[in-house]
N, C-alpha and C positions, 0 to 999 in steps of 0.2 A: 762265687756269690750265687746263692739260691734265689731265684726269682719266684715271688708268690703269684699264684694264679688269680686272675681277675674273675670274680664270680660272674656266671652267666646271668642274663636277664631272666626273670621268672616268666614262664609261659603265660600266666595270667597276671596282668598288671593291676594291682588293687587301685581303686580310686582314692585319691589323696584325702578326700573328705568323708570317707566311711566312718561310721555307718550313715547311710543315706536316709534311713527311715526308722523311727523308734516309736514307742508307745506314746511319747509326748507329742507326736505329730498327728495323733488320732483324736478326733473331737468327741469321742465317747469313751467311757472307762474300759480300759483293757490293761492286761499285765504284760503282754508281749506283742511283737509283730515279727513274723518270720515265714519262711517256706512259701514264697509267693509265685504263682503262675504269672507269666508275662505274655503280652501281645502288643502289636502295634495296630491302632485303629484310627483311620483318618489322620495319619501323621503324628498321633499322640501315643505315648507309651502308657499302657494300662497295666497296673500292678494289682493283682488279685491276691491279697495277703491274708494269712491266717493270724488270728489273735486269740489268746486265752482271755475270756471274760474273767471277772473277779470271782466267779464261782468255779473256775477251772475248766469250763467247757469252751469249745472253740467255735468261732464264727469266721466268716470271710468278709473282709472289707475291700474297698476299691480306692486306689489312689491313681492320679494322673500326672503326666509330666510331658513337657515339650522337648526336653533334651535327654531324657533317660537317666538323669542324675538327681534332679530336684523334683520331689513328688508332693502333691497335695491331696489329702484324703477327703473323700466325700463325707457328709455329715452323719450318715447312717450306714450300718453294714449292708453289703450287697447280697449276701446269703446267710441266713440263720437256719438252725434246725427246723424242719417242717413240723407243723402242728396238727396235721390231719392226713389221713390216708396211709398207705404203706410206707411212704417216706418218713412219716413221723415216727413209726415204730423203729426204723433202722437208722435214724439220725438223732435219736434221743440224747446221746452223749456228746454230739457235736459234729461239725463238718470241717474237714482239715485238708491241708496239702494239695491245693488244686494245680492242675496242669491245663494249659489252653492250647487248642489246636485249631487253626483256621482251615476249614475244608468245606467245599460246596457252598461258599458264600455266607457261612455262619461260623461262629466261634463255639467249638465244643469244649466243655469244661468237665474234666474227670476229677473226682474228689473222693476223699475217704469219708465214709459215713460210719460213725461209731455208735454202738448201742450195747445193751446187755447181751445181745446175740453175737458180738464180735465186731469185726470191721469188714465192711463191704465197700465196693466202689460204686458211686453214683455217677450218672451222666446228666449234665444239664447243657443248655445252649442259649446263646444270645446273639442278636444281630448287631446291637448297638451299645451294649453295656449300660443300657437304661433299664431294661427289664431282663429277667431270666426265667427260663422254663425248664423244669425237671423233665427228663426223658424216660429214664429207667434206672434200675439197679442192675448193673451189668456183670457182677460177680457174685458168687457165694462167699461165705466167710471161710478162711480169713485171707484177705488179699490187701495189698498195699501198692501204691506207686504205679498206677496205670498211665502210660503215655500213648497217645494215638498218632500214628504217622499221618502227615498232611497230604498224602496221596493214596489212591487205591491201587491194588495190585491184582491184575486179572479180574477186575470188577469187585474185589473184596477189600473191606477196611482191614487194617492191621494195627495191632497194639503190642507194646511191651508191658509186661506186668511182673509182679513178684508175689507168688503165693507163699504163705508161711508154712513151713514144714519142719518137723523135728527129725525126719529120716535122713535128709541130706541138707547141706548148707543152703541158706536162702539164696536162690539163683534167679536169673532173669529168663523169662519165658516169652514166647511170641504166640499170639492167638489171632484168629481171623473171624470176620463177620460179614454177612451180606447186608445187614441193616442197622448196625451199631448197637443192637439189642441182644441178639443171639450170637454167642461167641463159641468157637471150638477150633478143632485142628491144632491143638496146642502142643508145643514142644519146647524143651529147654534149649536156649541158644548161648548162654554164658553162665559159668559157675565161678565161685570164689576160688582163688589159688592158695593151697596150703602154705602157711607161714609167709604170706605176702601181705601187703598193706590192706588188701580187701578180703582177707581169708575168712572172716566171720560171716559176712553176708554182703550182698550187693543188691542194688535196686535201681530201676530206671529213674532218671532225673528230669531233664528238660525234654520238650518235644524235639524229636530228631530234626536236624537241619540238612537240607539237600545240598550236596556239593558235587563237583564233577567226578570226584573219586568214590563217592558213596554217601550214605546217610550217616552224618556225624551225630553221635549220641553221647551226651554228658551224663554220667551215672555216679552214684555214690557207693563207696565201699567202706566197710567197717572192720576195724582191728581191735581185738580185746586186749587190754593191758591190765596190770595190777591196780590201776587207778580208774578202771572202767573202760568204756568203749571210745574210740576215736573215729570220727566220721570225716572222710576226705572225698575229693572228687577225682574221677578218672574219665577217660574218653575211649570210645569204641567206634568202629566204622563198619556199617552194614552195607551189603550189596544193594545197588539201586533198584534192580529188578526183583531180587529175592531177598527181602530183609531178614529172613531166617538165617542167611549165610553171613557170618561175621568175618570180615576181611582182615581185621586186626584190632587188638586191644593194647593200648599203651601200657608198657610194663611199669611206668612211673605214674604216680599221681600228678594231677595238674594243680591242685590246691589243697592245702592242709590248714588246720587251725594254727594261727600264729599271733594274731592281734589280741589285745585284751578282750574285745567284744566277741571273739570267737572261742577264746580259752575259758572264759568265765561267764556264767549266766544261768538261765533256767535249766539248761542241760549243758554242762561244760564240754569243751573239746569237740565242737561240731561246726562243720560247714556243710550245708545241705541245700541243694539246688533243685528248684521246680520250674525254672524258666530261664530262657536265654533269647536274645534278639540278634539275628544276623543282620549286618549292615551292608550297604552297597559298596563300601570301601574295602570289603574283604575281612573285616573284623567282626567279632561277636561280643556283645555285652552279656556277661554271665552274672546272674543275680543269685545270691545265696543268703540263707538265714544263718546268723552267727549265734551259736550257743542257744538256739531256739528263743532268741530274745530280740534281735534287731535284724534289719535288712542291709546287705552290702552289695556292691557291684564291682566288677573288674572287667578289663578288656583284654581279649586275646586275638591273635591272627588265626583265622580259620585254617590257613595253610600250615601253620605250626602244629595245630592239633591233629590235622590229617597226617602230617609227617610222623608224629609220635605213634600213631596207630600203625603205620606201615613200616617205619624204620626202627622203632624201639618197641617191638610188639612181643606179647606173650600169648600163649594159647588161650582161646576163649573157654575151653572146657577142660 
């Protein structure tokens, strides 16, 4: 008699009531909600979400939650494209895909600024999520997906980013700054792996999480198919003292499009993460946009994600 194998539990356990946030939860007209940066402020979960307005351009809204699952949106967007100064020129087409990093007593917000000149990364900050101050445009074109580490290294800020290039596959780089404005000493730390689930391009996802084993980084990887691209999530581990050193990259993805609201929508076959919240019980809430249309959440054990990086690893380069 042949015994069937019992399927193992998924490393990321989807919340039973996904999607947790849709356009119907927003009190102003939008076509989508997705790709939200996340933070915890005064015990409340803050979701800084991207939405397409009905003209197709993006704004950033803000929603709050006591438990990390049920969110309520504020009545107006938190950030809209600037209307004056240099930010107006480079945010003309929208502000997108924010990441939030708590560092030095304030929340740093890195976001994509779109214009006729391409896409650059803008940096803003807030202390209380009541007001926001733009700091600088911190890349040239074309850059996406900047996440800032929540600690300094030898007195320097560090970030992971993804410049667009046609010479080599889209890869993850690290850069350093003395002041959050001027960045350099850049180098490649991770590349896509040929004929792998992330072979087309990779990019930083959520703000890295400090663990005893290293900085845990949730990233996205893209695979091109006959039906278009599939976006999945993977995980990597960076050295605590030298984040340019990658200790391990999980050979397996941790999340792939499976549910109807991930398989079909504004852009089908997409799970895309810009934020995750580490909890005191050793778990992490991972938030992702489904099909560029809705927001979802799942829970994973941080130790399981670290183990994937160290025990089921593939080369970072």
